[in-house]
N, C-alpha and C positions, 0 to 999 in steps of 0.2 A: 504494500500500500504506500503510495507516494506520501512524503512527509511535508511537502510544501503546502503551507496553509494560506498562502496569498495568491490571488488571481492576477494581480498587476504589480509591477515594480513599485509604483507609487505607494501601494499599501504597506510595503516594507518600511519606507521612509515615514509613513504616517504612524506606524507602530513603534518605530525607533527613530525619533527626530535627531538623535545624536549621529545617525548615519551621515547627515549632511556635513559633519565635521571632517570626515575622511573621504567622502565621495562627492566630488564636485560636479560630476555629470548629472544633469537634471533628470530626475526620475520620469518615466513614461508610463503609459497605460499598457504597454506590452507585457506579455507573461514574464514572470521573474527570471526564468531560465534563459529566455531569449535576451533579456536585458543583461543578464550576467555574462552570457557569451559575447555580447557586443562590447561590454566593458573589457573583457579579457583580450579582445582583439584591438582595443583602442590604444590611444597614445599613453595612457597611464593604467597598465594592467593591474597595478596594485589596488586600484579601486574595485576590481572584480573580487580580489581576495577579501577586502573589507565587506563588500556586499554579500558574498557567500556566507561569511560569518554571521551576518544578521539574518539571512534567509533560512538557515538551518535551525531547527529547534536546539535548545541548549545542549542537551546530551549528545546529539549528533554533531554539533559544532565542536565539542570537545574531542569526540572520536575522530572527526575529520582533521582537526589540528594535530592530534597525536600521530595519525597515519601519515600526514604530509611531512611532519618533522622527521619521522623515521625514514621516509623516502628521500628527503633532501639531505639528511645527515645520517647515513647508515651506520657509521662507526661512532656511536655515542660513548662518551666517557661515563664512568660510574656516577659522577656528580650530575650528569645530564640524564642518565637512565632513571634514577630514583624518583624525581618528580613526575616524569612521564609515566612511569609504572603506577604511581599513586593516582594519576588522572585516569588511566586506563582501568584501574580497579574500580574507581567510582563509576565509570561508564558501564562496566560489567554488572555492578550492583550499586545502583544509585541510592545508597543509604547514607544517613547523616554521619555516621562514624567514618566512612570512607571519604566523604566530602571534607570533613574536618582534617583527615590525614593529608588530603590534597592541599587544604588551606595552610596547614603547618609547613608542608614542603614548599609551597609557593612563597609564603611570608619569610621563611628562613633561607630560601634559595637565592642564587645569584641572578639578579634581574637582567643580566646580559645574556643569559642562556635561554634559548627558545623553550626548552622543556619546563623551566620555571613558570613561564607564561601559560603553558598548557595546564599545569597544575592549578594556576590561579583561575583559568577559565572554568575548570571543574569546581573549584572552591566557591566561585562567585555565581554558581548556577542557582543558588537559593540559600536560604539560611543567613546566618550572621557573617559579617565580613571580618570579624575578629576571632581570635582563638579562644578567649576565655569562655567559661561555661555560662556566665550570666550576662544578660543584657546584650548590648551590641547594636550594630546597625545592619538592617537587612540589605543585601546586595541589590543594587538597581538592576533592572532587567537587561540593560545594554552591556553590562560589564563582561559577561561571558563572550560576547562577540568581539569586544575590544581586545580582551586578552588572547583569544584564539587568533585573531588577525595579527596581533603583535608578535605572537610566537612564530607565525609563518614568515612575516616580514624580517624578523631577526634572523631566522634560519637562512633566508635568501640572501641577506646581507653578508653572510659568511662565504657565499659562493661566487662563481664567475659572474660579474655584473653584466657582461654582454649576453648572458642567457636568462636574464631576469624575466623577460616576457614569457619564455618557455617554461620557467618554473611556475610562474603565476598560472599559465594555461593548464599545466599539469595538476596543480592544486584545485583549480576551479572544476576541471573535469572529474576529479575524485569527489569533490563536494556534490556535484550533480548526480553522480552515480549513487552516493549515499542518500541523497534526497529522493531519488526516483525509485529506489529499491523498496 
C-alpha cells in the first residue's frame, strides 16, 4: 500500500511550512512524486532530498535516511555505526525505549556524522526532545524531516562533489520506492 498521503506537492508545503526554508522551488499542484522527480533533475537537486524527507511518513523517513547513508558511506566506523543501528532498531520496533536510545545516541553523538542525524531523526519522531524522564518539550512534526535530510546532505558532502546530483537522484529514487511499496 502506497505511503504517500498527499495528492499534490503543495499539500506537503501546507502540512510542513518549514519546507519553504530549504526548498525554494515553488510548490505545484502536480502529484508529489512527479514534483520530487522534477526537483531531482533541477539545478538544485538537494531540494529533492529535502522534499522527500517531508513527503515520507516519519518512520519511513528514518528508514530511508538510514539506507541512503549506508549506501553512500558503506564503510562506517564504529562511532558512525552505533547511532545508525539505534535508529534502525527504532524503525524495526517503534517503541519509546528505542526512541529514547536513539535520542541519547543523537544528543551525545558527533553532529558532523550523518549517522548522528539519522538517530536524531528517529528521536524526534515523537515524544520529548530531551533525555530526562520528566517533562520536556514535544518534538515539532518537521524535525524528523530536517534531521533525515541533514544526514543525507552531510553524507554527500563527504563524497565527490561532481557526483552530487547523482547521489541526490539515487536517494530520491530509494525514497520513492519506499513510499510506493
